[in-house]
C-alpha positions in Angstrom: -43.6 37.6 30.9 -40.5 35.5 33.0 -41.8 32.2 32.0 -42.4 33.2 28.2 -38.8 34.8 27.9 -37.4 31.7 29.4 -39.0 29.4 26.9 -38.1 31.6 23.9 -34.6 31.2 25.3 -34.9 27.6 25.3 -36.3 27.4 21.8 -33.5 29.7 20.6 -30.3 27.9 22.3 -31.8 24.0 21.4 -30.7 24.5 17.7 -27.6 26.1 18.5 -27.0 23.4 21.0 -27.6 20.9 18.9 -25.7 22.2 16.0 -22.7 22.2 18.4 -23.2 18.3 18.9 -23.1 18.0 15.1 -20.2 19.7 14.8 -18.4 17.8 17.5 -19.2 14.5 16.0 -18.4 16.0 12.6 -15.1 16.8 14.2 -14.8 13.4 15.9 -15.3 11.6 12.5 -12.8 13.8 11.0 -10.3 12.8 13.8 -10.9 9.3 13.2 -10.1 9.4 9.1 -7.2 10.9 10.2 -6.5 8.2 12.4 -7.1 5.4 10.5 -5.4 7.0 7.0 -2.3 8.0 8.8 -0.5 4.8 8.4 -1.0 4.9 4.3 -0.1 8.2 4.5 3.0 8.0 6.7 3.9 5.0 4.4 4.3 7.0 0.9 8.0 6.7 0.9 7.4 3.1 0.3 5.9 3.8 -2.8 8.6 6.0 -4.1 11.0 2.9 -3.1 9.0 0.5 -5.0 8.5 -1.7 -1.6 4.6 -0.9 -2.0 2.5 -0.8 -5.3 -1.1 -0.6 -6.3 -2.3 -3.2 -8.0 -3.7 -2.8 -11.1 -7.3 -4.5 -11.5 -7.8 -7.2 -13.9 -10.1 -5.7 -16.2 -8.0 -2.8 -16.8 -5.3 -5.0 -18.0 -7.7 -6.8 -20.0 -8.8 -3.2 -21.4 -5.5 -2.4 -22.1 -4.5 -5.7 -23.9 -7.8 -5.5 -26.0 -9.5 -1.9 -25.9 -11.8 -2.9 -29.0 -12.9 -6.2 -28.3 -16.2 -7.1 -28.5 -16.1 -11.1 -28.1 -19.1 -12.6 -26.1 -20.7 -8.7 -25.9 -23.4 -9.7 -27.9 -26.4 -8.9 -25.8 -27.2 -5.6 -24.1 -26.7 -7.6 -20.8 -23.2 -8.5 -21.3 -22.5 -5.0 -22.2 -23.8 -3.4 -19.3 -21.7 -6.0 -17.2 -18.7 -5.3 -18.6 -19.4 -1.5 -18.0 -20.3 -2.4 -14.3 -17.1 -3.9 -13.7 -15.1 -1.1 -15.7 -17.1 1.0 -13.3 -16.1 -0.7 -10.3 -12.2 0.1 -11.3 -12.5 3.5 -12.5 -15.2 5.0 -10.5 -18.2 6.7 -12.3 -18.2 8.1 -15.6 -18.2 11.5 -17.0 -22.1 11.3 -18.3 -23.4 10.3 -14.9 -24.7 12.4 -12.4 -22.7 12.7 -9.0 -24.0 11.0 -6.1 -26.4 13.7 -3.8 -24.0 14.9 -0.9 -26.4 14.7 1.9 -23.7 15.3 4.2 -24.1 18.4 6.7 -21.8 21.6 6.0 -19.6 20.5 9.2 -19.2 17.3 7.9 -18.0 18.2 4.6 -15.5 20.7 6.3 -14.2 17.8 8.4 -13.6 15.7 5.5 -11.7 18.1 3.8 -9.8 19.3 7.0 -8.6 15.1 7.4 -8.0 15.1 3.8 -5.7 18.0 4.0 -3.8 16.6 6.9 -3.4 13.2 5.4 -1.7 15.1 2.2 0.3 17.5 4.5 1.5 13.7 6.3 1.9 12.5 3.0 4.1 15.4 1.5 6.1 15.7 4.6 6.7 11.6 4.5 8.0 11.8 1.0 10.4 15.6 1.5 12.5 13.2 3.4 13.7 11.5 0.5 16.7 12.9 -1.0 16.7 13.3 -5.3 13.0 11.7 -4.8 12.6 11.9 -8.6 15.8 9.8 -9.3 14.7 7.4 -6.7 11.9 7.0 -8.2 13.0 6.4 -11.5 15.9 3.8 -9.8 13.4 1.9 -8.0 11.1 1.6 -10.8 8.2 2.9 -9.2 7.8 5.8 -11.8 7.3 3.4 -14.4 4.9 1.4 -12.2 3.1 4.8 -12.0 3.3 5.0 -15.8 1.7 1.7 -16.1 -1.3 2.4 -13.5 -2.1 5.5 -15.7 -2.0 3.6 -19.0 -4.2 1.0 -17.5 -6.6 3.7 -16.2 -6.5 5.4 -19.8 -7.4 2.0 -21.7 -10.0 1.4 -19.1 -11.8 4.7 -19.9 -11.7 4.2 -23.4 -12.8 0.5 -23.4 -15.9 2.0 -21.3 -16.7 4.8 -23.9 -16.4 2.4 -26.4 -18.5 -0.3 -25.3 -21.0 2.6 -24.2 -21.0 3.6 -28.3 -21.5 -0.1 -28.9 -24.5 -0.3 -26.5 -25.7 3.1 -28.1 -25.7 1.6 -31.4 -27.1 -1.8 -30.3 -30.3 0.3 -28.5 -29.2 -0.7 -25.4 -30.3 0.8 -22.0 -27.8 2.3 -19.7 -25.2 1.4 -18.1 -24.6 -0.4 -21.3 -25.1 3.0 -23.2 -24.4 6.5 -22.1 -27.0 7.8 -19.0 -28.5 10.3 -21.3 -29.4 7.6 -23.8 -33.2 6.6 -24.3 -33.3 3.4 -26.3 -36.1 3.6 -28.9 -39.0 1.0 -28.8 -39.2 -1.0 -31.3 -42.8 -2.0 -32.8 -43.5 -5.8 -32.6 -45.5 -6.7 -35.6 
């Protein structure tokens, strides 16, 4: 009887111990994320002073210059390649399913805590700039931020346009929306 109780207690305690190990590993990874992102978060005022800028990807600048250009996009493969370039710069499109999140709950919680910590560091660092909105305007950081947003918007517009063109030409995704099924054409 004592031996059965001992074995039963081990069987019940093992999953709890393993869960604790996973939680500790997740907490360690969260701390590592904060350590790696600390410099970027603390350097946020450099963006406000326009001393550090995010570069706008070339594909977005091209989209901004000519969002409806279809030169050299006569085949489905070339349309798909252009859509992939835009996906690389913008992330997945709204018509695409999000990637499955196979992380444990403790890992998601750790990531959320790390993100919140880095955001608090960023906010604290930028709060030290008096009259921050004026500093951003005078340094050119606000204008650069608007340029980045305009390029992102142009890239999204171009991607949507290209997927429409791909759909019209009966292309398979990614040259068309992910839900689109090209019609099979009969040979004859």
